[in-house]
Backbone as XML, in Angstrom:
<?xml version="1.0"?>
<chain id="A" units="angstrom">
  <residue number="1" name="MET">
    <atom name="N" x="11.732" y="-25.507" z="0.080"/>
    <atom name="CA" x="11.192" y="-24.239" z="0.522"/>
    <atom name="C" x="9.728" y="-24.401" z="0.905"/>
  </residue>
  <residue number="2" name="THR">
    <atom name="N" x="9.440" y="-25.069" z="1.943"/>
    <atom name="CA" x="8.083" y="-25.294" z="2.389"/>
    <atom name="C" x="7.420" y="-23.976" z="2.775"/>
  </residue>
  <residue number="3" name="GLY">
    <atom name="N" x="6.180" y="-23.767" z="2.295"/>
    <atom name="CA" x="5.434" y="-22.566" z="2.629"/>
    <atom name="C" x="5.874" y="-21.326" z="1.885"/>
  </residue>
  <residue number="4" name="LYS">
    <atom name="N" x="6.749" y="-21.460" z="0.917"/>
    <atom name="CA" x="7.231" y="-20.304" z="0.161"/>
    <atom name="C" x="6.768" y="-20.412" z="-1.286"/>
  </residue>
  <residue number="5" name="VAL">
    <atom name="N" x="6.580" y="-19.272" z="-1.928"/>
    <atom name="CA" x="6.162" y="-19.218" z="-3.320"/>
    <atom name="C" x="7.125" y="-18.310" z="-4.062"/>
  </residue>
  <residue number="6" name="LEU">
    <atom name="N" x="7.566" y="-18.724" z="-5.233"/>
    <atom name="CA" x="8.417" y="-17.872" z="-6.058"/>
    <atom name="C" x="7.530" y="-17.048" z="-6.977"/>
  </residue>
  <residue number="7" name="ILE">
    <atom name="N" x="7.761" y="-15.747" z="-7.000"/>
    <atom name="CA" x="6.968" y="-14.836" z="-7.816"/>
    <atom name="C" x="7.909" y="-14.099" z="-8.750"/>
  </residue>
  <residue number="8" name="TYR">
    <atom name="N" x="7.567" y="-14.035" z="-10.050"/>
    <atom name="CA" x="8.382" y="-13.284" z="-10.994"/>
    <atom name="C" x="8.167" y="-11.798" z="-10.759"/>
  </residue>
  <residue number="9" name="LEU">
    <atom name="N" x="9.256" y="-11.069" z="-10.580"/>
    <atom name="CA" x="9.190" y="-9.626" z="-10.381"/>
    <atom name="C" x="9.822" y="-8.902" z="-11.553"/>
  </residue>
  <residue number="10" name="HIS">
    <atom name="N" x="9.211" y="-7.807" z="-11.960"/>
    <atom name="CA" x="9.839" y="-6.907" z="-12.909"/>
    <atom name="C" x="10.985" y="-6.218" z="-12.187"/>
  </residue>
  <residue number="11" name="PRO">
    <atom name="N" x="11.934" y="-5.665" z="-12.912"/>
    <atom name="CA" x="13.049" y="-4.971" z="-12.266"/>
    <atom name="C" x="12.606" y="-3.875" z="-11.303"/>
  </residue>
  <residue number="12" name="GLN">
    <atom name="N" x="11.478" y="-3.231" z="-11.545"/>
    <atom name="CA" x="11.008" y="-2.156" z="-10.679"/>
    <atom name="C" x="10.296" y="-2.682" z="-9.437"/>
  </residue>
  <residue number="13" name="GLY">
    <atom name="N" x="10.237" y="-3.994" z="-9.224"/>
    <atom name="CA" x="9.573" y="-4.553" z="-8.057"/>
    <atom name="C" x="8.112" y="-4.905" z="-8.302"/>
  </residue>
  <residue number="14" name="MET">
    <atom name="N" x="7.641" y="-4.725" z="-9.518"/>
    <atom name="CA" x="6.272" y="-5.085" z="-9.855"/>
    <atom name="C" x="6.246" y="-6.553" z="-10.278"/>
  </residue>
  <residue number="15" name="PHE">
    <atom name="N" x="5.065" y="-7.145" z="-10.323"/>
    <atom name="CA" x="4.964" y="-8.524" z="-10.773"/>
    <atom name="C" x="3.782" y="-8.682" z="-11.711"/>
  </residue>
  <residue number="16" name="LEU">
    <atom name="N" x="3.682" y="-9.855" z="-12.312"/>
    <atom name="CA" x="2.655" y="-10.120" z="-13.313"/>
    <atom name="C" x="1.529" y="-10.968" z="-12.741"/>
  </residue>
  <residue number="17" name="ALA">
    <atom name="N" x="0.313" y="-10.729" z="-13.244"/>
    <atom name="CA" x="-0.844" y="-11.527" z="-12.855"/>
    <atom name="C" x="-1.715" y="-11.750" z="-14.086"/>
  </residue>
  <residue number="18" name="LYS">
    <atom name="N" x="-2.300" y="-12.930" z="-14.167"/>
    <atom name="CA" x="-3.166" y="-13.281" z="-15.293"/>
    <atom name="C" x="-4.624" y="-13.115" z="-14.880"/>
  </residue>
  <residue number="19" name="ALA">
    <atom name="N" x="-5.416" y="-12.528" z="-15.775"/>
    <atom name="CA" x="-6.838" y="-12.328" z="-15.511"/>
    <atom name="C" x="-7.580" y="-13.656" z="-15.608"/>
  </residue>
  <residue number="20" name="LEU">
    <atom name="N" x="-8.307" y="-13.999" z="-14.554"/>
    <atom name="CA" x="-9.096" y="-15.227" z="-14.524"/>
    <atom name="C" x="-10.475" y="-15.017" z="-15.141"/>
  </residue>
  <residue number="21" name="TYR">
    <atom name="N" x="-10.939" y="-13.769" z="-15.145"/>
    <atom name="CA" x="-12.266" y="-13.417" z="-15.645"/>
    <atom name="C" x="-12.192" y="-12.066" z="-16.352"/>
  </residue>
  <residue number="22" name="ASP">
    <atom name="N" x="-13.193" y="-11.746" z="-17.143"/>
    <atom name="CA" x="-13.323" y="-10.412" z="-17.712"/>
    <atom name="C" x="-13.650" y="-9.432" z="-16.585"/>
  </residue>
  <residue number="23" name="ASN">
    <atom name="N" x="-13.238" y="-8.188" z="-16.751"/>
    <atom name="CA" x="-13.586" y="-7.142" z="-15.798"/>
    <atom name="C" x="-14.013" y="-5.902" z="-16.572"/>
  </residue>
  <residue number="24" name="ILE">
    <atom name="N" x="-15.238" y="-5.473" z="-16.350"/>
    <atom name="CA" x="-15.749" y="-4.251" z="-16.965"/>
    <atom name="C" x="-15.570" y="-3.129" z="-15.951"/>
  </residue>
  <residue number="25" name="ALA">
    <atom name="N" x="-14.861" y="-2.084" z="-16.350"/>
    <atom name="CA" x="-14.629" y="-0.950" z="-15.450"/>
    <atom name="C" x="-15.954" y="-0.271" z="-15.127"/>
  </residue>
  <residue number="26" name="GLU">
    <atom name="N" x="-16.235" y="-0.130" z="-13.832"/>
    <atom name="CA" x="-17.474" y="0.508" z="-13.395"/>
    <atom name="C" x="-17.249" y="1.941" z="-12.923"/>
  </residue>
  <residue number="27" name="THR">
    <atom name="N" x="-15.975" y="2.326" z="-12.756"/>
    <atom name="CA" x="-15.624" y="3.697" z="-12.381"/>
    <atom name="C" x="-14.417" y="4.113" z="-13.219"/>
  </residue>
  <residue number="28" name="PRO">
    <atom name="N" x="-14.142" y="5.411" z="-13.316"/>
    <atom name="CA" x="-12.977" y="5.863" z="-14.089"/>
    <atom name="C" x="-11.641" y="5.362" z="-13.531"/>
  </residue>
  <residue number="29" name="ASP">
    <atom name="N" x="-11.601" y="5.023" z="-12.239"/>
    <atom name="CA" x="-10.364" y="4.547" z="-11.615"/>
    <atom name="C" x="-10.093" y="3.071" z="-11.877"/>
  </residue>
  <residue number="30" name="GLU">
    <atom name="N" x="-11.113" y="2.342" z="-12.326"/>
    <atom name="CA" x="-10.993" y="0.897" z="-12.489"/>
    <atom name="C" x="-10.443" y="0.542" z="-13.867"/>
  </residue>
  <residue number="31" name="LEU">
    <atom name="N" x="-9.653" y="-0.531" z="-13.920"/>
    <atom name="CA" x="-9.035" y="-0.995" z="-15.158"/>
    <atom name="C" x="-9.883" y="-2.112" z="-15.773"/>
  </residue>
  <residue number="32" name="ALA">
    <atom name="N" x="-10.227" y="-1.967" z="-17.033"/>
    <atom name="CA" x="-10.959" y="-3.015" z="-17.750"/>
    <atom name="C" x="-9.951" y="-4.005" z="-18.331"/>
  </residue>
  <residue number="33" name="PHE">
    <atom name="N" x="-10.299" y="-5.292" z="-18.281"/>
    <atom name="CA" x="-9.446" y="-6.317" z="-18.872"/>
    <atom name="C" x="-10.291" y="-7.525" z="-19.225"/>
  </residue>
  <residue number="34" name="ARG">
    <atom name="N" x="-9.678" y="-8.428" z="-20.005"/>
    <atom name="CA" x="-10.367" y="-9.637" z="-20.444"/>
    <atom name="C" x="-9.663" y="-10.864" z="-19.888"/>
  </residue>
  <residue number="35" name="ARG">
    <atom name="N" x="-10.414" y="-11.932" z="-19.755"/>
    <atom name="CA" x="-9.850" y="-13.193" z="-19.282"/>
    <atom name="C" x="-8.634" y="-13.548" z="-20.136"/>
  </residue>
  <residue number="36" name="GLY">
    <atom name="N" x="-7.539" y="-13.909" z="-19.472"/>
    <atom name="CA" x="-6.313" y="-14.278" z="-20.170"/>
    <atom name="C" x="-5.317" y="-13.143" z="-20.319"/>
  </residue>
  <residue number="37" name="ASP">
    <atom name="N" x="-5.760" y="-11.887" z="-20.135"/>
    <atom name="CA" x="-4.820" y="-10.762" z="-20.182"/>
    <atom name="C" x="-3.784" y="-10.912" z="-19.072"/>
  </residue>
  <residue number="38" name="VAL">
    <atom name="N" x="-2.567" y="-10.462" z="-19.336"/>
    <atom name="CA" x="-1.517" y="-10.462" z="-18.320"/>
    <atom name="C" x="-1.269" y="-9.012" z="-17.922"/>
  </residue>
  <residue number="39" name="LEU">
    <atom name="N" x="-1.538" y="-8.714" z="-16.659"/>
    <atom name="CA" x="-1.417" y="-7.363" z="-16.130"/>
    <atom name="C" x="-0.143" y="-7.233" z="-15.309"/>
  </residue>
  <residue number="40" name="THR">
    <atom name="N" x="0.391" y="-6.034" z="-15.249"/>
    <atom name="CA" x="1.497" y="-5.731" z="-14.350"/>
    <atom name="C" x="0.899" y="-5.191" z="-13.063"/>
  </residue>
  <residue number="41" name="VAL">
    <atom name="N" x="1.164" y="-5.862" z="-11.951"/>
    <atom name="CA" x="0.657" y="-5.427" z="-10.649"/>
    <atom name="C" x="1.697" y="-4.505" z="-10.024"/>
  </residue>
  <residue number="42" name="VAL">
    <atom name="N" x="1.286" y="-3.282" z="-9.764"/>
    <atom name="CA" x="2.170" y="-2.274" z="-9.191"/>
    <atom name="C" x="2.090" y="-2.298" z="-7.672"/>
  </residue>
  <residue number="43" name="GLU">
    <atom name="N" x="0.867" y="-2.497" z="-7.142"/>
    <atom name="CA" x="0.663" y="-2.463" z="-5.694"/>
    <atom name="C" x="-0.587" y="-3.251" z="-5.337"/>
  </residue>
  <residue number="44" name="GLN">
    <atom name="N" x="-0.501" y="-4.069" z="-4.297"/>
    <atom name="CA" x="-1.670" y="-4.780" z="-3.789"/>
    <atom name="C" x="-2.313" y="-3.938" z="-2.696"/>
  </residue>
  <residue number="45" name="ASP">
    <atom name="N" x="-3.633" y="-4.043" z="-2.547"/>
    <atom name="CA" x="-4.392" y="-3.239" z="-1.586"/>
    <atom name="C" x="-4.026" y="-1.762" z="-1.743"/>
  </residue>
  <residue number="46" name="ALA">
    <atom name="N" x="-4.123" y="-1.292" z="-2.975"/>
    <atom name="CA" x="-3.714" y="0.060" z="-3.353"/>
    <atom name="C" x="-4.459" y="1.125" z="-2.558"/>
  </residue>
  <residue number="47" name="SER">
    <atom name="N" x="-3.722" y="2.075" z="-2.050"/>
    <atom name="CA" x="-4.267" y="3.221" z="-1.312"/>
    <atom name="C" x="-5.234" y="2.800" z="-0.215"/>
  </residue>
  <residue number="48" name="GLY">
    <atom name="N" x="-4.952" y="1.660" z="0.417"/>
    <atom name="CA" x="-5.789" y="1.194" z="1.512"/>
    <atom name="C" x="-7.081" y="0.524" z="1.080"/>
  </residue>
  <residue number="49" name="LEU">
    <atom name="N" x="-7.263" y="0.305" z="-0.214"/>
    <atom name="CA" x="-8.468" y="-0.364" z="-0.709"/>
    <atom name="C" x="-8.242" y="-1.871" z="-0.670"/>
  </residue>
  <residue number="50" name="GLU">
    <atom name="N" x="-8.699" y="-2.500" z="0.382"/>
    <atom name="CA" x="-8.466" y="-3.930" z="0.560"/>
    <atom name="C" x="-9.083" y="-4.731" z="-0.584"/>
  </residue>
  <residue number="51" name="GLY">
    <atom name="N" x="-8.267" y="-5.593" z="-1.183"/>
    <atom name="CA" x="-8.734" y="-6.441" z="-2.271"/>
    <atom name="C" x="-8.604" y="-5.823" z="-3.654"/>
  </residue>
  <residue number="52" name="TRP">
    <atom name="N" x="-8.197" y="-4.564" z="-3.727"/>
    <atom name="CA" x="-8.028" y="-3.882" z="-5.012"/>
    <atom name="C" x="-6.550" y="-3.657" z="-5.262"/>
  </residue>
  <residue number="53" name="TRP">
    <atom name="N" x="-6.112" y="-3.979" z="-6.470"/>
    <atom name="CA" x="-4.700" y="-3.869" z="-6.832"/>
    <atom name="C" x="-4.527" y="-2.799" z="-7.893"/>
  </residue>
  <residue number="54" name="LEU">
    <atom name="N" x="-3.471" y="-2.005" z="-7.766"/>
    <atom name="CA" x="-3.115" y="-1.031" z="-8.789"/>
    <atom name="C" x="-2.348" y="-1.776" z="-9.873"/>
  </residue>
  <residue number="55" name="CYS">
    <atom name="N" x="-2.862" y="-1.734" z="-11.099"/>
    <atom name="CA" x="-2.284" y="-2.511" z="-12.200"/>
    <atom name="C" x="-2.139" y="-1.646" z="-13.444"/>
  </residue>
  <residue number="56" name="SER">
    <atom name="N" x="-1.376" y="-2.174" z="-14.391"/>
    <atom name="CA" x="-1.293" y="-1.536" z="-15.701"/>
    <atom name="C" x="-1.470" y="-2.598" z="-16.775"/>
  </residue>
  <residue number="57" name="LEU">
    <atom name="N" x="-2.047" y="-2.164" z="-17.892"/>
    <atom name="CA" x="-2.293" y="-3.050" z="-19.026"/>
    <atom name="C" x="-2.335" y="-2.196" z="-20.285"/>
  </residue>
  <residue number="58" name="ARG">
    <atom name="N" x="-1.490" y="-2.534" z="-21.237"/>
    <atom name="CA" x="-1.446" y="-1.819" z="-22.521"/>
    <atom name="C" x="-1.374" y="-0.297" z="-22.345"/>
  </residue>
  <residue number="59" name="GLY">
    <atom name="N" x="-0.519" y="0.142" z="-21.413"/>
    <atom name="CA" x="-0.294" y="1.566" z="-21.217"/>
    <atom name="C" x="-1.317" y="2.276" z="-20.348"/>
  </residue>
  <residue number="60" name="LYS">
    <atom name="N" x="-2.342" y="1.573" z="-19.892"/>
    <atom name="CA" x="-3.349" y="2.171" z="-19.012"/>
    <atom name="C" x="-3.129" y="1.678" z="-17.590"/>
  </residue>
  <residue number="61" name="HIS">
    <atom name="N" x="-3.417" y="2.547" z="-16.618"/>
    <atom name="CA" x="-3.278" y="2.203" z="-15.205"/>
    <atom name="C" x="-4.631" y="2.336" z="-14.523"/>
  </residue>
  <residue number="62" name="GLY">
    <atom name="N" x="-4.867" y="1.493" z="-13.530"/>
    <atom name="CA" x="-6.102" y="1.578" z="-12.764"/>
    <atom name="C" x="-6.141" y="0.496" z="-11.709"/>
  </residue>
  <residue number="63" name="ILE">
    <atom name="N" x="-7.194" y="0.526" z="-10.906"/>
    <atom name="CA" x="-7.341" y="-0.499" z="-9.882"/>
    <atom name="C" x="-8.124" y="-1.674" z="-10.460"/>
  </residue>
  <residue number="64" name="ALA">
    <atom name="N" x="-7.816" y="-2.857" z="-9.938"/>
    <atom name="CA" x="-8.463" y="-4.083" z="-10.405"/>
    <atom name="C" x="-8.777" y="-4.954" z="-9.195"/>
  </residue>
  <residue number="65" name="PRO">
    <atom name="N" x="-9.894" y="-5.682" z="-9.234"/>
    <atom name="CA" x="-10.212" y="-6.577" z="-8.122"/>
    <atom name="C" x="-9.234" y="-7.751" z="-8.095"/>
  </residue>
  <residue number="66" name="GLY">
    <atom name="N" x="-8.514" y="-7.879" z="-6.994"/>
    <atom name="CA" x="-7.500" y="-8.924" z="-6.866"/>
    <atom name="C" x="-8.056" y="-10.328" z="-6.985"/>
  </residue>
  <residue number="67" name="ASN">
    <atom name="N" x="-9.340" y="-10.521" z="-6.660"/>
    <atom name="CA" x="-9.915" y="-11.866" z="-6.737"/>
    <atom name="C" x="-10.178" y="-12.317" z="-8.170"/>
  </residue>
  <residue number="68" name="ARG">
    <atom name="N" x="-9.955" y="-11.439" z="-9.135"/>
    <atom name="CA" x="-10.099" y="-11.809" z="-10.548"/>
    <atom name="C" x="-8.749" y="-12.045" z="-11.215"/>
  </residue>
  <residue number="69" name="LEU">
    <atom name="N" x="-7.677" y="-11.998" z="-10.411"/>
    <atom name="CA" x="-6.323" y="-12.140" z="-10.942"/>
    <atom name="C" x="-5.594" y="-13.278" z="-10.249"/>
  </residue>
  <residue number="70" name="LYS">
    <atom name="N" x="-4.688" y="-13.907" z="-10.987"/>
    <atom name="CA" x="-3.833" y="-14.953" z="-10.424"/>
    <atom name="C" x="-2.387" y="-14.538" z="-10.653"/>
  </residue>
  <residue number="71" name="ILE">
    <atom name="N" x="-1.638" y="-14.427" z="-9.573"/>
    <atom name="CA" x="-0.236" y="-14.047" z="-9.679"/>
    <atom name="C" x="0.519" y="-15.137" z="-10.420"/>
  </residue>
  <residue number="72" name="LEU">
    <atom name="N" x="1.305" y="-14.728" z="-11.405"/>
    <atom name="CA" x="2.109" y="-15.676" z="-12.164"/>
    <atom name="C" x="3.404" y="-15.931" z="-11.415"/>
  </residue>
  <residue number="73" name="SER">
    <atom name="N" x="3.677" y="-17.177" z="-11.124"/>
    <atom name="CA" x="4.910" y="-17.518" z="-10.427"/>
    <atom name="C" x="5.901" y="-18.070" z="-11.425"/>
  </residue>
  <residue number="74" name="GLY">
    <atom name="N" x="7.158" y="-17.996" z="-11.076"/>
    <atom name="CA" x="8.196" y="-18.494" z="-11.963"/>
    <atom name="C" x="9.539" y="-18.439" z="-11.279"/>
  </residue>
  <residue number="75" name="MET">
    <atom name="N" x="10.530" y="-18.843" z="-11.995"/>
    <atom name="CA" x="11.876" y="-18.838" z="-11.452"/>
    <atom name="C" x="12.758" y="-18.043" z="-12.392"/>
  </residue>
  <residue number="76" name="GLY">
    <atom name="N" x="13.750" y="-17.435" z="-11.862"/>
    <atom name="CA" x="14.670" y="-16.662" z="-12.679"/>
    <atom name="C" x="15.415" y="-15.659" z="-11.839"/>
  </residue>
  <residue number="77" name="ASP">
    <atom name="N" x="16.169" y="-14.797" z="-12.504"/>
    <atom name="CA" x="16.984" y="-13.821" z="-11.802"/>
    <atom name="C" x="16.158" y="-12.852" z="-10.976"/>
  </residue>
  <residue number="78" name="ASN">
    <atom name="N" x="14.915" y="-12.595" z="-11.393"/>
    <atom name="CA" x="14.094" y="-11.608" z="-10.711"/>
    <atom name="C" x="13.046" y="-12.247" z="-9.813"/>
  </residue>
  <residue number="79" name="ALA">
    <atom name="N" x="13.240" y="-13.494" z="-9.392"/>
    <atom name="CA" x="12.262" y="-14.161" z="-8.541"/>
    <atom name="C" x="12.397" y="-13.674" z="-7.108"/>
  </residue>
  <residue number="80" name="LYS">
    <atom name="N" x="11.263" y="-13.565" z="-6.440"/>
    <atom name="CA" x="11.225" y="-13.141" z="-5.049"/>
    <atom name="C" x="10.523" y="-14.234" z="-4.259"/>
  </residue>
  <residue number="81" name="VAL">
    <atom name="N" x="11.007" y="-14.525" z="-3.072"/>
    <atom name="CA" x="10.375" y="-15.522" z="-2.227"/>
    <atom name="C" x="9.361" y="-14.823" z="-1.335"/>
  </residue>
  <residue number="82" name="SER">
    <atom name="N" x="8.142" y="-15.365" z="-1.289"/>
    <atom name="CA" x="7.082" y="-14.785" z="-0.481"/>
    <atom name="C" x="6.435" y="-15.867" z="0.363"/>
  </residue>
  <residue number="83" name="SER">
    <atom name="N" x="6.083" y="-15.523" z="1.587"/>
    <atom name="CA" x="5.344" y="-16.456" z="2.429"/>
    <atom name="C" x="3.892" y="-16.021" z="2.551"/>
  </residue>
  <residue number="84" name="ASN">
    <atom name="N" x="3.449" y="-15.105" z="1.702"/>
    <atom name="CA" x="2.091" y="-14.591" z="1.710"/>
    <atom name="C" x="1.124" y="-15.700" z="1.308"/>
  </residue>
  <residue number="85" name="PRO">
    <atom name="N" x="0.185" y="-16.085" z="2.182"/>
    <atom name="CA" x="-0.741" y="-17.170" z="1.849"/>
    <atom name="C" x="-1.742" y="-16.789" z="0.768"/>
  </residue>
  <residue number="86" name="ASP">
    <atom name="N" x="-1.882" y="-15.483" z="0.458"/>
    <atom name="CA" x="-2.823" y="-15.046" z="-0.563"/>
    <atom name="C" x="-2.271" y="-15.205" z="-1.969"/>
  </residue>
  <residue number="87" name="VAL">
    <atom name="N" x="-0.993" y="-15.532" z="-2.091"/>
    <atom name="CA" x="-0.365" y="-15.652" z="-3.399"/>
    <atom name="C" x="-0.762" y="-16.973" z="-4.027"/>
  </residue>
  <residue number="88" name="CYS">
    <atom name="N" x="-1.264" y="-16.918" z="-5.252"/>
    <atom name="CA" x="-1.649" y="-18.127" z="-5.981"/>
    <atom name="C" x="-0.453" y="-18.684" z="-6.725"/>
  </residue>
  <residue number="89" name="THR">
    <atom name="N" x="-0.430" y="-19.993" z="-6.927"/>
    <atom name="CA" x="0.634" y="-20.603" z="-7.719"/>
    <atom name="C" x="0.041" y="-21.305" z="-8.909"/>
  </residue>
</chain>
């Protein structure tokens, strides 16, 4: 599968991403997280905000800077094939 990346998807079509850095929320809409946290990504470029992803963590929802997250890839029944070059492996 040249040029393809397998991404683990939740049954609802969401996927997981690991925090590469701490993020301190600077607005009420932003999600705070710590390096190593695993977030559920609901939507990339949420509401037209390029580079910001709508995520959830420990029951809280908010936007997070996509450049501080790494999409977790894996194989399994819920894997999706993507040719998106922005997807990290």
